[in-house]
mmJSON file of the N, C-alpha and C atoms, coordinates in Angstrom:
{"data_MODEL":{"atom_site":{
"group_PDB":["ATOM","ATOM","ATOM","ATOM","ATOM","ATOM","ATOM","ATOM","ATOM","ATOM","ATOM","ATOM","ATOM","ATOM","ATOM","ATOM","ATOM","ATOM","ATOM","ATOM","ATOM","ATOM","ATOM","ATOM","ATOM","ATOM","ATOM","ATOM","ATOM","ATOM","ATOM","ATOM","ATOM","ATOM","ATOM","ATOM","ATOM","ATOM","ATOM","ATOM","ATOM","ATOM","ATOM","ATOM","ATOM","ATOM","ATOM","ATOM","ATOM","ATOM","ATOM","ATOM","ATOM","ATOM","ATOM","ATOM","ATOM","ATOM","ATOM","ATOM","ATOM","ATOM","ATOM","ATOM","ATOM","ATOM","ATOM","ATOM","ATOM","ATOM","ATOM","ATOM","ATOM","ATOM","ATOM","ATOM","ATOM","ATOM","ATOM","ATOM","ATOM","ATOM","ATOM","ATOM","ATOM","ATOM","ATOM","ATOM","ATOM","ATOM","ATOM","ATOM","ATOM","ATOM","ATOM","ATOM","ATOM","ATOM","ATOM","ATOM","ATOM","ATOM","ATOM","ATOM","ATOM","ATOM","ATOM","ATOM","ATOM","ATOM","ATOM","ATOM","ATOM","ATOM","ATOM","ATOM","ATOM","ATOM","ATOM","ATOM","ATOM","ATOM","ATOM","ATOM","ATOM","ATOM","ATOM","ATOM","ATOM","ATOM","ATOM","ATOM","ATOM","ATOM","ATOM","ATOM","ATOM","ATOM","ATOM","ATOM","ATOM","ATOM","ATOM","ATOM","ATOM","ATOM","ATOM","ATOM","ATOM","ATOM","ATOM","ATOM","ATOM","ATOM","ATOM","ATOM","ATOM","ATOM","ATOM","ATOM","ATOM","ATOM","ATOM","ATOM","ATOM","ATOM","ATOM","ATOM","ATOM","ATOM","ATOM","ATOM","ATOM","ATOM","ATOM","ATOM","ATOM","ATOM","ATOM","ATOM","ATOM","ATOM","ATOM","ATOM","ATOM","ATOM","ATOM","ATOM","ATOM","ATOM","ATOM","ATOM","ATOM","ATOM","ATOM","ATOM","ATOM","ATOM"],
"id":[1,2,3,4,5,6,7,8,9,10,11,12,13,14,15,16,17,18,19,20,21,22,23,24,25,26,27,28,29,30,31,32,33,34,35,36,37,38,39,40,41,42,43,44,45,46,47,48,49,50,51,52,53,54,55,56,57,58,59,60,61,62,63,64,65,66,67,68,69,70,71,72,73,74,75,76,77,78,79,80,81,82,83,84,85,86,87,88,89,90,91,92,93,94,95,96,97,98,99,100,101,102,103,104,105,106,107,108,109,110,111,112,113,114,115,116,117,118,119,120,121,122,123,124,125,126,127,128,129,130,131,132,133,134,135,136,137,138,139,140,141,142,143,144,145,146,147,148,149,150,151,152,153,154,155,156,157,158,159,160,161,162,163,164,165,166,167,168,169,170,171,172,173,174,175,176,177,178,179,180,181,182,183,184,185,186,187,188,189,190,191,192,193,194,195,196,197,198],
"type_symbol":["N","C","C","N","C","C","N","C","C","N","C","C","N","C","C","N","C","C","N","C","C","N","C","C","N","C","C","N","C","C","N","C","C","N","C","C","N","C","C","N","C","C","N","C","C","N","C","C","N","C","C","N","C","C","N","C","C","N","C","C","N","C","C","N","C","C","N","C","C","N","C","C","N","C","C","N","C","C","N","C","C","N","C","C","N","C","C","N","C","C","N","C","C","N","C","C","N","C","C","N","C","C","N","C","C","N","C","C","N","C","C","N","C","C","N","C","C","N","C","C","N","C","C","N","C","C","N","C","C","N","C","C","N","C","C","N","C","C","N","C","C","N","C","C","N","C","C","N","C","C","N","C","C","N","C","C","N","C","C","N","C","C","N","C","C","N","C","C","N","C","C","N","C","C","N","C","C","N","C","C","N","C","C","N","C","C","N","C","C","N","C","C","N","C","C","N","C","C"],
"label_atom_id":["N","CA","C","N","CA","C","N","CA","C","N","CA","C","N","CA","C","N","CA","C","N","CA","C","N","CA","C","N","CA","C","N","CA","C","N","CA","C","N","CA","C","N","CA","C","N","CA","C","N","CA","C","N","CA","C","N","CA","C","N","CA","C","N","CA","C","N","CA","C","N","CA","C","N","CA","C","N","CA","C","N","CA","C","N","CA","C","N","CA","C","N","CA","C","N","CA","C","N","CA","C","N","CA","C","N","CA","C","N","CA","C","N","CA","C","N","CA","C","N","CA","C","N","CA","C","N","CA","C","N","CA","C","N","CA","C","N","CA","C","N","CA","C","N","CA","C","N","CA","C","N","CA","C","N","CA","C","N","CA","C","N","CA","C","N","CA","C","N","CA","C","N","CA","C","N","CA","C","N","CA","C","N","CA","C","N","CA","C","N","CA","C","N","CA","C","N","CA","C","N","CA","C","N","CA","C","N","CA","C","N","CA","C","N","CA","C","N","CA","C","N","CA","C","N","CA","C","N","CA","C"],
"label_alt_id":[null,null,null,null,null,null,null,null,null,null,null,null,null,null,null,null,null,null,null,null,null,null,null,null,null,null,null,null,null,null,null,null,null,null,null,null,null,null,null,null,null,null,null,null,null,null,null,null,null,null,null,null,null,null,null,null,null,null,null,null,null,null,null,null,null,null,null,null,null,null,null,null,null,null,null,null,null,null,null,null,null,null,null,null,null,null,null,null,null,null,null,null,null,null,null,null,null,null,null,null,null,null,null,null,null,null,null,null,null,null,null,null,null,null,null,null,null,null,null,null,null,null,null,null,null,null,null,null,null,null,null,null,null,null,null,null,null,null,null,null,null,null,null,null,null,null,null,null,null,null,null,null,null,null,null,null,null,null,null,null,null,null,null,null,null,null,null,null,null,null,null,null,null,null,null,null,null,null,null,null,null,null,null,null,null,null,null,null,null,null,null,null,null,null,null,null,null,null],
"label_comp_id":["UNK","UNK","UNK","UNK","UNK","UNK","UNK","UNK","UNK","UNK","UNK","UNK","UNK","UNK","UNK","UNK","UNK","UNK","UNK","UNK","UNK","UNK","UNK","UNK","UNK","UNK","UNK","UNK","UNK","UNK","UNK","UNK","UNK","UNK","UNK","UNK","UNK","UNK","UNK","UNK","UNK","UNK","UNK","UNK","UNK","UNK","UNK","UNK","UNK","UNK","UNK","UNK","UNK","UNK","UNK","UNK","UNK","UNK","UNK","UNK","UNK","UNK","UNK","UNK","UNK","UNK","UNK","UNK","UNK","UNK","UNK","UNK","UNK","UNK","UNK","UNK","UNK","UNK","UNK","UNK","UNK","UNK","UNK","UNK","UNK","UNK","UNK","UNK","UNK","UNK","UNK","UNK","UNK","UNK","UNK","UNK","UNK","UNK","UNK","UNK","UNK","UNK","UNK","UNK","UNK","UNK","UNK","UNK","UNK","UNK","UNK","UNK","UNK","UNK","UNK","UNK","UNK","UNK","UNK","UNK","UNK","UNK","UNK","UNK","UNK","UNK","UNK","UNK","UNK","UNK","UNK","UNK","UNK","UNK","UNK","UNK","UNK","UNK","UNK","UNK","UNK","UNK","UNK","UNK","UNK","UNK","UNK","UNK","UNK","UNK","UNK","UNK","UNK","UNK","UNK","UNK","UNK","UNK","UNK","UNK","UNK","UNK","UNK","UNK","UNK","UNK","UNK","UNK","UNK","UNK","UNK","UNK","UNK","UNK","UNK","UNK","UNK","UNK","UNK","UNK","UNK","UNK","UNK","UNK","UNK","UNK","UNK","UNK","UNK","UNK","UNK","UNK","UNK","UNK","UNK","UNK","UNK","UNK"],
"label_asym_id":["A","A","A","A","A","A","A","A","A","A","A","A","A","A","A","A","A","A","A","A","A","A","A","A","A","A","A","A","A","A","A","A","A","A","A","A","A","A","A","A","A","A","A","A","A","A","A","A","A","A","A","A","A","A","A","A","A","A","A","A","A","A","A","A","A","A","A","A","A","A","A","A","A","A","A","A","A","A","A","A","A","A","A","A","A","A","A","A","A","A","A","A","A","A","A","A","A","A","A","A","A","A","A","A","A","A","A","A","A","A","A","A","A","A","A","A","A","A","A","A","A","A","A","A","A","A","A","A","A","A","A","A","A","A","A","A","A","A","A","A","A","A","A","A","A","A","A","A","A","A","A","A","A","A","A","A","A","A","A","A","A","A","A","A","A","A","A","A","A","A","A","A","A","A","A","A","A","A","A","A","A","A","A","A","A","A","A","A","A","A","A","A","A","A","A","A","A","A"],
"label_entity_id":["1","1","1","1","1","1","1","1","1","1","1","1","1","1","1","1","1","1","1","1","1","1","1","1","1","1","1","1","1","1","1","1","1","1","1","1","1","1","1","1","1","1","1","1","1","1","1","1","1","1","1","1","1","1","1","1","1","1","1","1","1","1","1","1","1","1","1","1","1","1","1","1","1","1","1","1","1","1","1","1","1","1","1","1","1","1","1","1","1","1","1","1","1","1","1","1","1","1","1","1","1","1","1","1","1","1","1","1","1","1","1","1","1","1","1","1","1","1","1","1","1","1","1","1","1","1","1","1","1","1","1","1","1","1","1","1","1","1","1","1","1","1","1","1","1","1","1","1","1","1","1","1","1","1","1","1","1","1","1","1","1","1","1","1","1","1","1","1","1","1","1","1","1","1","1","1","1","1","1","1","1","1","1","1","1","1","1","1","1","1","1","1","1","1","1","1","1","1"],
"label_seq_id":[1,1,1,2,2,2,3,3,3,4,4,4,5,5,5,6,6,6,7,7,7,8,8,8,9,9,9,10,10,10,11,11,11,12,12,12,13,13,13,14,14,14,15,15,15,16,16,16,17,17,17,18,18,18,19,19,19,20,20,20,21,21,21,22,22,22,23,23,23,24,24,24,25,25,25,26,26,26,27,27,27,28,28,28,29,29,29,30,30,30,31,31,31,32,32,32,33,33,33,34,34,34,35,35,35,36,36,36,37,37,37,38,38,38,39,39,39,40,40,40,41,41,41,42,42,42,43,43,43,44,44,44,45,45,45,46,46,46,47,47,47,48,48,48,49,49,49,50,50,50,51,51,51,52,52,52,53,53,53,54,54,54,55,55,55,56,56,56,57,57,57,58,58,58,59,59,59,60,60,60,61,61,61,62,62,62,63,63,63,64,64,64,65,65,65,66,66,66],
"pdbx_PDB_ins_code":[null,null,null,null,null,null,null,null,null,null,null,null,null,null,null,null,null,null,null,null,null,null,null,null,null,null,null,null,null,null,null,null,null,null,null,null,null,null,null,null,null,null,null,null,null,null,null,null,null,null,null,null,null,null,null,null,null,null,null,null,null,null,null,null,null,null,null,null,null,null,null,null,null,null,null,null,null,null,null,null,null,null,null,null,null,null,null,null,null,null,null,null,null,null,null,null,null,null,null,null,null,null,null,null,null,null,null,null,null,null,null,null,null,null,null,null,null,null,null,null,null,null,null,null,null,null,null,null,null,null,null,null,null,null,null,null,null,null,null,null,null,null,null,null,null,null,null,null,null,null,null,null,null,null,null,null,null,null,null,null,null,null,null,null,null,null,null,null,null,null,null,null,null,null,null,null,null,null,null,null,null,null,null,null,null,null,null,null,null,null,null,null,null,null,null,null,null,null],
"Cartn_x":[-10.686,-9.375,-9.618,-8.825,-8.871,-8.223,-8.437,-7.874,-6.386,-5.917,-4.421,-3.836,-4.49,-3.943,-3.945,-4.977,-5.048,-3.921,-3.704,-2.634,-1.281,-0.998,0.287,0.461,-0.602,-0.61,-0.309,-1.097,-1.004,0.476,1.047,2.305,3.38,3.207,4.128,4.114,2.959,2.87,3.468,3.249,3.807,5.374,5.962,7.348,7.861,7.243,7.632,7.496,6.441,6.229,7.294,7.542,8.507,9.999,10.296,11.597,11.709,10.696,10.648,10.692,10.018,10.074,11.525,12.142,13.638,14.462,14.275,15.066,14.82,13.635,13.241,13.809,13.779,14.334,15.915,16.568,18.05,18.403,17.485,17.741,17.493,16.595,16.351,17.106,17.898,18.552,19.536,20.397,21.274,22.013,22.491,23.255,22.431,21.102,20.237,20.379,20.828,20.996,19.602,18.587,17.234,16.677,16.875,16.328,17.075,18.362,19.133,18.663,18.418,17.939,16.553,15.679,14.305,14.412,15.39,15.545,16.005,16.946,17.42,16.258,15.413,14.284,13.334,13.114,12.206,12.678,14.044,14.689,14.496,14.611,14.394,13.004,12.056,10.66,10.443,11.056,10.856,11.476,12.58,13.211,12.329,11.761,10.847,9.622,9.104,7.948,8.284,9.486,9.898,10.071,10.66,10.741,9.401,8.505,7.106,6.403,6.65,6.052,6.542,7.826,8.391,7.8,7.69,7.1,5.635,4.928,3.452,3.401,4.145,4.024,4.469,5.369,5.846,4.704,4.098,3.038,1.672,1.377,0.129,0.317,1.403,1.608,0.602,-0.088,-0.998,-2.361,-2.619,-3.797,-3.692,-4.737,-4.723,-4.946,-4.158,-4.31,-5.392,-5.96,-7.091,-8.348],
"Cartn_y":[-27.711,-27.542,-27.122,-26.12,-25.617,-26.584,-26.348,-27.198,-27.02,-25.763,-25.471,-26.255,-26.216,-26.896,-28.435,-28.963,-30.404,-30.777,-29.895,-30.156,-30.233,-29.363,-29.308,-30.481,-30.85,-32.121,-33.354,-33.465,-34.602,-34.77,-33.69,-33.673,-34.003,-33.446,-33.704,-35.205,-35.813,-37.233,-38.011,-37.628,-38.354,-38.349,-37.203,-37.088,-37.997,-38.049,-38.908,-40.353,-40.764,-42.09,-42.538,-41.667,-42.061,-42.143,-41.24,-41.35,-42.571,-42.817,-44.034,-45.27,-45.341,-46.433,-46.734,-45.617,-45.711,-46.266,-45.729,-46.272,-47.731,-48.09,-49.467,-50.425,-49.984,-50.72,-50.869,-49.871,-49.922,-50.965,-50.902,-51.879,-53.281,-53.535,-54.867,-55.271,-54.455,-54.68,-55.992,-56.074,-57.186,-57.631,-56.671,-56.893,-56.97,-56.697,-56.742,-55.339,-55.469,-54.165,-53.619,-54.441,-53.966,-53.188,-53.694,-52.961,-51.607,-51.612,-50.371,-49.293,-49.75,-48.799,-48.375,-49.213,-48.812,-47.798,-48.001,-47.018,-45.69,-45.647,-44.413,-43.715,-44.532,-43.917,-43.335,-44.076,-43.525,-42.268,-42.124,-40.905,-39.792,-40.116,-39.113,-38.57,-39.51,-39.071,-38.125,-38.478,-37.587,-36.327,-36.188,-34.943,-34.127,-34.801,-34.122,-33.626,-34.323,-33.841,-32.69,-32.687,-31.581,-30.254,-30.464,-29.239,-28.795,-29.701,-29.344,-28.599,-29.01,-28.454,-26.954,-26.866,-25.445,-24.493,-25.025,-24.238,-23.972,-24.892,-24.707,-23.608,-23.713,-22.686,-21.321,-21.202,-19.833,-19.337,-20.192,-19.719,-19.314,-19.989,-19.787,-19.15,-18.447,-17.861,-16.814,-16.156,-15.099,-15.687,-16.959,-17.589,-18.11,-17.785,-18.248,-19.712,-20.373,-21.847,-22.305,-21.407,-21.78,-21.007],
"Cartn_z":[22.191,21.578,20.071,19.712,18.395,17.402,16.116,15.121,15.065,15.401,15.45,16.569,17.737,18.92,18.682,18.158,17.813,16.765,15.799,14.778,15.504,16.376,17.042,17.943,18.682,19.487,18.634,17.53,16.685,16.132,15.593,15.009,16.095,17.241,18.422,18.757,18.855,19.16,18.021,16.882,15.626,15.681,16.05,16.197,17.221,18.437,19.473,19.112,18.49,18.019,17.086,16.06,15.039,15.633,16.513,17.178,18.068,18.859,19.695,18.893,17.782,16.991,16.415,15.981,15.558,16.721,17.85,18.983,19.252,19.167,19.362,18.361,17.087,15.988,16.183,16.6,16.831,17.987,19.036,20.13,19.803,18.751,18.311,17.122,16.53,15.296,15.311,16.259,16.525,15.148,14.419,13.24,11.947,12.036,10.872,10.172,8.932,8.177,7.85,7.621,7.279,8.455,9.659,10.884,11.073,10.793,10.963,9.935,8.651,7.641,7.937,8.492,8.897,10.055,10.999,12.024,11.526,10.584,9.96,9.258,8.569,7.959,8.873,10.062,11.076,11.668,11.83,12.32,11.353,10.115,9.024,8.971,9.213,9.225,10.409,11.599,12.802,12.533,11.858,11.513,10.574,9.539,8.619,9.329,10.185,10.972,11.82,12.378,13.215,12.39,11.189,10.31,9.87,9.645,9.18,10.404,11.614,12.744,12.94,12.733,12.85,11.67,10.483,9.375,9.703,10.17,10.511,11.571,12.604,13.724,13.218,12.367,11.845,10.939,10.215,9.255,9.97,11.059,11.767,13.083,13.353,14.625,15.032,14.022,14.32,14.683,14.545,14.882,16.321,17.212,18.549,18.618,19.532,19.64,20.568,21.283,22.203,21.908],
"occupancy":[1.0,1.0,1.0,1.0,1.0,1.0,1.0,1.0,1.0,1.0,1.0,1.0,1.0,1.0,1.0,1.0,1.0,1.0,1.0,1.0,1.0,1.0,1.0,1.0,1.0,1.0,1.0,1.0,1.0,1.0,1.0,1.0,1.0,1.0,1.0,1.0,1.0,1.0,1.0,1.0,1.0,1.0,1.0,1.0,1.0,1.0,1.0,1.0,1.0,1.0,1.0,1.0,1.0,1.0,1.0,1.0,1.0,1.0,1.0,1.0,1.0,1.0,1.0,1.0,1.0,1.0,1.0,1.0,1.0,1.0,1.0,1.0,1.0,1.0,1.0,1.0,1.0,1.0,1.0,1.0,1.0,1.0,1.0,1.0,1.0,1.0,1.0,1.0,1.0,1.0,1.0,1.0,1.0,1.0,1.0,1.0,1.0,1.0,1.0,1.0,1.0,1.0,1.0,1.0,1.0,1.0,1.0,1.0,1.0,1.0,1.0,1.0,1.0,1.0,1.0,1.0,1.0,1.0,1.0,1.0,1.0,1.0,1.0,1.0,1.0,1.0,1.0,1.0,1.0,1.0,1.0,1.0,1.0,1.0,1.0,1.0,1.0,1.0,1.0,1.0,1.0,1.0,1.0,1.0,1.0,1.0,1.0,1.0,1.0,1.0,1.0,1.0,1.0,1.0,1.0,1.0,1.0,1.0,1.0,1.0,1.0,1.0,1.0,1.0,1.0,1.0,1.0,1.0,1.0,1.0,1.0,1.0,1.0,1.0,1.0,1.0,1.0,1.0,1.0,1.0,1.0,1.0,1.0,1.0,1.0,1.0,1.0,1.0,1.0,1.0,1.0,1.0,1.0,1.0,1.0,1.0,1.0,1.0],
"B_iso_or_equiv":[0.0,0.0,0.0,0.0,0.0,0.0,0.0,0.0,0.0,0.0,0.0,0.0,0.0,0.0,0.0,0.0,0.0,0.0,0.0,0.0,0.0,0.0,0.0,0.0,0.0,0.0,0.0,0.0,0.0,0.0,0.0,0.0,0.0,0.0,0.0,0.0,0.0,0.0,0.0,0.0,0.0,0.0,0.0,0.0,0.0,0.0,0.0,0.0,0.0,0.0,0.0,0.0,0.0,0.0,0.0,0.0,0.0,0.0,0.0,0.0,0.0,0.0,0.0,0.0,0.0,0.0,0.0,0.0,0.0,0.0,0.0,0.0,0.0,0.0,0.0,0.0,0.0,0.0,0.0,0.0,0.0,0.0,0.0,0.0,0.0,0.0,0.0,0.0,0.0,0.0,0.0,0.0,0.0,0.0,0.0,0.0,0.0,0.0,0.0,0.0,0.0,0.0,0.0,0.0,0.0,0.0,0.0,0.0,0.0,0.0,0.0,0.0,0.0,0.0,0.0,0.0,0.0,0.0,0.0,0.0,0.0,0.0,0.0,0.0,0.0,0.0,0.0,0.0,0.0,0.0,0.0,0.0,0.0,0.0,0.0,0.0,0.0,0.0,0.0,0.0,0.0,0.0,0.0,0.0,0.0,0.0,0.0,0.0,0.0,0.0,0.0,0.0,0.0,0.0,0.0,0.0,0.0,0.0,0.0,0.0,0.0,0.0,0.0,0.0,0.0,0.0,0.0,0.0,0.0,0.0,0.0,0.0,0.0,0.0,0.0,0.0,0.0,0.0,0.0,0.0,0.0,0.0,0.0,0.0,0.0,0.0,0.0,0.0,0.0,0.0,0.0,0.0,0.0,0.0,0.0,0.0,0.0,0.0],
"pdbx_formal_charge":[null,null,null,null,null,null,null,null,null,null,null,null,null,null,null,null,null,null,null,null,null,null,null,null,null,null,null,null,null,null,null,null,null,null,null,null,null,null,null,null,null,null,null,null,null,null,null,null,null,null,null,null,null,null,null,null,null,null,null,null,null,null,null,null,null,null,null,null,null,null,null,null,null,null,null,null,null,null,null,null,null,null,null,null,null,null,null,null,null,null,null,null,null,null,null,null,null,null,null,null,null,null,null,null,null,null,null,null,null,null,null,null,null,null,null,null,null,null,null,null,null,null,null,null,null,null,null,null,null,null,null,null,null,null,null,null,null,null,null,null,null,null,null,null,null,null,null,null,null,null,null,null,null,null,null,null,null,null,null,null,null,null,null,null,null,null,null,null,null,null,null,null,null,null,null,null,null,null,null,null,null,null,null,null,null,null,null,null,null,null,null,null,null,null,null,null,null,null],
"auth_seq_id":[1,1,1,2,2,2,3,3,3,4,4,4,5,5,5,6,6,6,7,7,7,8,8,8,9,9,9,10,10,10,11,11,11,12,12,12,13,13,13,14,14,14,15,15,15,16,16,16,17,17,17,18,18,18,19,19,19,20,20,20,21,21,21,22,22,22,23,23,23,24,24,24,25,25,25,26,26,26,27,27,27,28,28,28,29,29,29,30,30,30,31,31,31,32,32,32,33,33,33,34,34,34,35,35,35,36,36,36,37,37,37,38,38,38,39,39,39,40,40,40,41,41,41,42,42,42,43,43,43,44,44,44,45,45,45,46,46,46,47,47,47,48,48,48,49,49,49,50,50,50,51,51,51,52,52,52,53,53,53,54,54,54,55,55,55,56,56,56,57,57,57,58,58,58,59,59,59,60,60,60,61,61,61,62,62,62,63,63,63,64,64,64,65,65,65,66,66,66],
"auth_comp_id":["UNK","UNK","UNK","UNK","UNK","UNK","UNK","UNK","UNK","UNK","UNK","UNK","UNK","UNK","UNK","UNK","UNK","UNK","UNK","UNK","UNK","UNK","UNK","UNK","UNK","UNK","UNK","UNK","UNK","UNK","UNK","UNK","UNK","UNK","UNK","UNK","UNK","UNK","UNK","UNK","UNK","UNK","UNK","UNK","UNK","UNK","UNK","UNK","UNK","UNK","UNK","UNK","UNK","UNK","UNK","UNK","UNK","UNK","UNK","UNK","UNK","UNK","UNK","UNK","UNK","UNK","UNK","UNK","UNK","UNK","UNK","UNK","UNK","UNK","UNK","UNK","UNK","UNK","UNK","UNK","UNK","UNK","UNK","UNK","UNK","UNK","UNK","UNK","UNK","UNK","UNK","UNK","UNK","UNK","UNK","UNK","UNK","UNK","UNK","UNK","UNK","UNK","UNK","UNK","UNK","UNK","UNK","UNK","UNK","UNK","UNK","UNK","UNK","UNK","UNK","UNK","UNK","UNK","UNK","UNK","UNK","UNK","UNK","UNK","UNK","UNK","UNK","UNK","UNK","UNK","UNK","UNK","UNK","UNK","UNK","UNK","UNK","UNK","UNK","UNK","UNK","UNK","UNK","UNK","UNK","UNK","UNK","UNK","UNK","UNK","UNK","UNK","UNK","UNK","UNK","UNK","UNK","UNK","UNK","UNK","UNK","UNK","UNK","UNK","UNK","UNK","UNK","UNK","UNK","UNK","UNK","UNK","UNK","UNK","UNK","UNK","UNK","UNK","UNK","UNK","UNK","UNK","UNK","UNK","UNK","UNK","UNK","UNK","UNK","UNK","UNK","UNK","UNK","UNK","UNK","UNK","UNK","UNK"],
"auth_asym_id":["A","A","A","A","A","A","A","A","A","A","A","A","A","A","A","A","A","A","A","A","A","A","A","A","A","A","A","A","A","A","A","A","A","A","A","A","A","A","A","A","A","A","A","A","A","A","A","A","A","A","A","A","A","A","A","A","A","A","A","A","A","A","A","A","A","A","A","A","A","A","A","A","A","A","A","A","A","A","A","A","A","A","A","A","A","A","A","A","A","A","A","A","A","A","A","A","A","A","A","A","A","A","A","A","A","A","A","A","A","A","A","A","A","A","A","A","A","A","A","A","A","A","A","A","A","A","A","A","A","A","A","A","A","A","A","A","A","A","A","A","A","A","A","A","A","A","A","A","A","A","A","A","A","A","A","A","A","A","A","A","A","A","A","A","A","A","A","A","A","A","A","A","A","A","A","A","A","A","A","A","A","A","A","A","A","A","A","A","A","A","A","A","A","A","A","A","A","A"],
"auth_atom_id":["N","CA","C","N","CA","C","N","CA","C","N","CA","C","N","CA","C","N","CA","C","N","CA","C","N","CA","C","N","CA","C","N","CA","C","N","CA","C","N","CA","C","N","CA","C","N","CA","C","N","CA","C","N","CA","C","N","CA","C","N","CA","C","N","CA","C","N","CA","C","N","CA","C","N","CA","C","N","CA","C","N","CA","C","N","CA","C","N","CA","C","N","CA","C","N","CA","C","N","CA","C","N","CA","C","N","CA","C","N","CA","C","N","CA","C","N","CA","C","N","CA","C","N","CA","C","N","CA","C","N","CA","C","N","CA","C","N","CA","C","N","CA","C","N","CA","C","N","CA","C","N","CA","C","N","CA","C","N","CA","C","N","CA","C","N","CA","C","N","CA","C","N","CA","C","N","CA","C","N","CA","C","N","CA","C","N","CA","C","N","CA","C","N","CA","C","N","CA","C","N","CA","C","N","CA","C","N","CA","C","N","CA","C","N","CA","C","N","CA","C","N","CA","C","N","CA","C","N","CA","C"],
"pdbx_PDB_model_num":[1,1,1,1,1,1,1,1,1,1,1,1,1,1,1,1,1,1,1,1,1,1,1,1,1,1,1,1,1,1,1,1,1,1,1,1,1,1,1,1,1,1,1,1,1,1,1,1,1,1,1,1,1,1,1,1,1,1,1,1,1,1,1,1,1,1,1,1,1,1,1,1,1,1,1,1,1,1,1,1,1,1,1,1,1,1,1,1,1,1,1,1,1,1,1,1,1,1,1,1,1,1,1,1,1,1,1,1,1,1,1,1,1,1,1,1,1,1,1,1,1,1,1,1,1,1,1,1,1,1,1,1,1,1,1,1,1,1,1,1,1,1,1,1,1,1,1,1,1,1,1,1,1,1,1,1,1,1,1,1,1,1,1,1,1,1,1,1,1,1,1,1,1,1,1,1,1,1,1,1,1,1,1,1,1,1,1,1,1,1,1,1,1,1,1,1,1,1]
}}}
C-alpha cells in the first residue's frame, strides 16, 4: 500500500471513529451538558477531518494510490 493509500485509509478511519464517539457520547449524555459539548466537539473534529480529506484528495489526485 502506498503512502497516499495509507493516508486516505487512516483519515477515513479517524473520521468514522470521531463520528462514532460523538454518537456514543450523545447516547450516554442523559442530561449532562459536558457530554453534549464533547459530542459536538467530536462532530466538529469529524467534519474538519472530512474537509481535510477532500483537500488532500484534490491536491494529490495526480499521484497514483496503488
